[in-house]
N, C-alpha and C positions, 0 to 999 in steps of 0.2 A: 703595764708599770713595772711587772715583776724582773723583765729584761733590765730595766735602766740600771747601770753599774752601781751608781749612788744615789740612794732616798734620802731627801733632805727632812726636815720638819715643815715647810713650805707644802711639800709634795701630800703630806699625810692631812693638811689644815686645808689645801684646795680640795682634797678630796675628801672632807667631812663638812666642808662649808663651813669651818671658826677659824681665830687666828691664829698664829704660829705660838704666839705665848700662850696660847689655851692649850694646846698640845704640849707644848714643853711642860707647863705645869703640869699636865696631866699624866706625865711620865714621869714625874717626880712626886706623886702621891699627895699634890696638894691640896689641902683641906677645902681648898676654895672652887676645885671643880668636883661637878658632881658625879657621884659612883657610875652613874649611865655613861658619862660621857668620856672617866676615865678608864671602863673596859672595851669601849668603841676604839679610844685610840691607842691603845695595848695592842687589842686585836688585829688594827690594821695594822702597827708597826711590827707583828709579830709575821702576819701574812707577805708582808712585803720585805722582808729581813733588814728592819731599818737597824744602822749602825750608827751611832751619836759621830758627829765631829766634833773633837777637842776644841779645837782652836773657835769655832762656830759658839761652841758654848759655852766658852769665858768671855766671849762676847756680849752674848745674852744675858749671863748671869750679870755681869759687869755694868751693863745699861741700865739708867732709871726706867722705871715705868711711867709711861706720859699719857693724859690725856686730853685734847685739843679740844678748845671751847673758843667758836668763834659767834660775836653777837656784831649787830648791825652799829651799835656805838656804846663805847664803853665806860662815857663819862657820868651817866643817867644812874641815877638813885636807884631806878628798876632793874637794868643790867648789871649793876655792882652787886644788888644783892641777891640776884639770880644767883650771880657767880660765887659768892661769899657762901652760899646754900653748896656749890659743886665744889668747889673747894676743901670745904670744911668734911665734906663725908669721902671725898678722892681721899686726904691725907690720913683719914680714919683707916683707909683701907691699903694703905702706903703705895699711893699714886701720885706724883705732881701733875700741876696744870700748868698747861700755856695757853696762854691769853690773846687774842686778835680781834682787831676789829675791822670790816667790811667798810666802815663808812657808807654802808649802803649802797655800795658799786658790786654791781654784778662780777666784774671781769678781775676785781679785787678779790671778790669770796671765791675764785676760782682759783685764784694763786695760794690763796690762804690753802686751801683743801689740799693741791699738790703738793704744799711745804710740808704741813701735817704727813701727808703718807710716806715724802723723802725724809723724814725725820724718825719714821716707823713709832708713831703714836698709837697703842691698844685700841684708843677707842676714839670717837670726836660726838659731842654736843654741839647743837648748832641752830640759829634763829637765823633765820634767811633776811637779805636784803630787798629793802622796795624795791629793786631794779629787777631781781630774779624771776624770771619766766621759765628759764631753760634748767631742768634741774638733774639734764644726763651728768655734772661732776659729783652729786650725791649717789645718784644708778652706779655709777663706776665703781664706790667703795662697798656695793654688796658682792661684785665681781671680782673685788680684789680680798675681800675677806675681812675686812676692817668696821668693826661693828659704828653705828650711827645710831643718835636719838637725837631727834628735833625737839626742842621748847619754843612756847610764844608762840613766834611765826613758822608755820608747818607745810610741809609738802608731803607727796608720796606717802601717804597714812598708811597706804596698803602695802609697803613695802617696810616701813620702818616704824618704830617705837616712838611716842610723843608726849609731851605733856603741854598740855593748854590752860585755858582759864574756861569758867562759863562762861563764854564769852556772848552768845544770845541771849540766855538767859538772864545774864546779869544788864544789857542794853534795854533789854524788855524791863526791869524793875526801874531802870534810871528814867524811860519813857513814862512809865506809870507816875512817879515820883512828881516827874513834871506837871502831868496832867492832872494829878490831885491837889497840887499848891499853888493853882490858878492860873497854869499858862495854859492857850489855846492851840497855838500854831506852832509846832514842836519843830525845828530843823537839826538833820540830821550833816555831822562834820566830820568827814571819814578821810582816808587815805585810799591809796591805788585799790583800785578795784579788783585786781587779779589775786589779790589776798586774802588768804580763807579767813583772817582774822575781822577783813574789813567785812566781807561776805557776813558772814556770821553776825557780828554786832549790827552791821543794818539790818539783818532779816530779823533780827529781834526788835529792833526801834520800829519798823514796816508790821510785824505781827500785832505789835500794842496797838499801832492806830487802824489795825484791821479790828482787832477786841471790840476797841471803843467807837468802832462804825465812822471813823474818821476818814477823812475823805485825805487816798495819797498823791501829793504833788511831787513831781518832781523838781520844779524848781526850789523846793524846800529839801533836796538831798544835795551837797557839793561832796564830791569824792574824788581826789587828786594827787596829794603826797601827806606822808606824815610830816609834819615839822610848823615849826611858829611861823615862816615867812606865808606859808598856803594856809595856815587858821588865819591868820591876820587878814591878808587877799579875800579866801572865800567867805569870811565873814563879813567883810563891806559889800562883798558880791552878794550877801543873802540880804544883809541888812537895808541894799538899795533897790529892791524890789516894791514895785508899789503896795503889796501887801506882805510886810517883812513878817518874819515869824516871831515870835514874841519867846521864845525859848532855843535854843542852841545844845544837843548834845555831841559834844566834841570828844572823838573815840581814842583820845590821846591828851595827854596833861599839854604838850608843847601846843597843839593846836587848840586848847581851851585857853593859854595865855595869850596867842596869837588873836582867838578871838575877843578875849578881856580887853586888848589893847585897842581893836577896832571899835567894840562899843564904846569905850570913855572919847574915842577920838569924834565919834558924832555925836556927842554930850549925851548920852544915854546911860541910863540908872541899872544895876545889877543889884540884884534882879526884878525891881519895879519893871522898867519897860523891857530889859531881855533877862530870863532865868539862862543859868551857864551851869554845865556839869560836865566835867572832865573825867578824863579816866588814868588808870597806874599810880596815883596819889602821889606825885613825886613831893619829898620833905617840904617844898616850899611850896605846896597847895596853904598850909596855914597862914603862910607869912605876906600874900598877897591880900589886895583890899576890892572888894572882898573876901573874907576865904573860900576857898574854892570846892564846893560840892565835890567827891569823887568816887568812882568805881575804886575802890582797891582793893590788889592782888596778895595773897602771900607768899611772895616772890622769893622769900629763904625756901618756905618747902617748896617749893616750883624747881627749884635750882636741886634740894636734897632727892627729889624723885625722880628727877631728869638721870643724874649721876647714879641713884639705885637701878635705874633700866637699862644703864648701861654698862655698869658692873655685872650685870646678869645676863647680859647679851654677850661681855667679852668673857664670860665664864660658860658659854654654850647653850643658853637659852634661845629657844628659837621664837618664841610665842611675840605677837605682834600686839601691843599694849599701846591703849590710849587714855593716861590719867588724865582727868578733870580734876581741877583745882576750883573751890566755889570760891567768891569773890565776894565782897560787900559794900555796900552802898553808906558812903559816910558824908553824912549831912551837915552842912557847913551855912554860910550865910547867902550864897551866891543862886539859891535855886529856888526858894518859898517866895511867893509874890502875896500871900496872904495877909492883907492889916494884922492881922492879931494870931500871931505865927506860936504856934505851941512850944510849950518851954521843953527843952532837951536836957 
């Protein structure tokens, strides 16, 4: 490298495994960069006889500092609240955000990542699509020294930091609640089995059945996709069995609302005939009839924690962190079968 005629910020960044912007700020003694990282950058710059390119530096100076955010669906309360948390913390740290939706499509997700790289975002926050089973487009970011943090639906947790909810624990609590309030045969309505979030929530459900010595029946588990139509069709299938469930734990409120439609079309009552619990606690959980019991997330906090991890990574921190955000079960009218329900 010493024989190279012109040493660039990119060369130094590649050698140290950090972003170009981190190298630039380290050379400017930015307080955002740790003393250890500043010293590493300056030592390498001296060793390689680095000389700044005035034209390139002016472009870098005048360019906005941007973070890219990719979500599967931009219109839900769940994701909009996470984005609000990210955006607020990013702005406090002088970053702008670019938000894009994959619409649950793997190919579109890949193109968005490519676009983010091309416009030179300083880091990316991502929630993967339901179609995504190949993670090579994310792995490539580590070779390009572009910081990446996952949230909610995650992958490659050995390579990248992430922020998740307490998925297994929350589904255990939800299943326990159904069994403690009069339900006998609890079904699980989930999404694509390859998603870690589905695996964890299904695991919590199964663990509770094992703990209560209740036989596990495959026909009570329906996992296909996350969505209203899938919730409707899946619930019709579950409830058409010779021995149908008398409760459904839906791992997403869209699935739960689809289940609610199916239950009503079959002239069944909620919760007397079929108790129901959803996830993510969309704002309209209060407005359906009956009001939907939901596992609610601290979505705004998920956003700020994910952004905070990304900012630390941009500044040169190497530790891989998994941040688990607790949830709570909000009990409403859709889940308790007992004739005389305790006052809440």
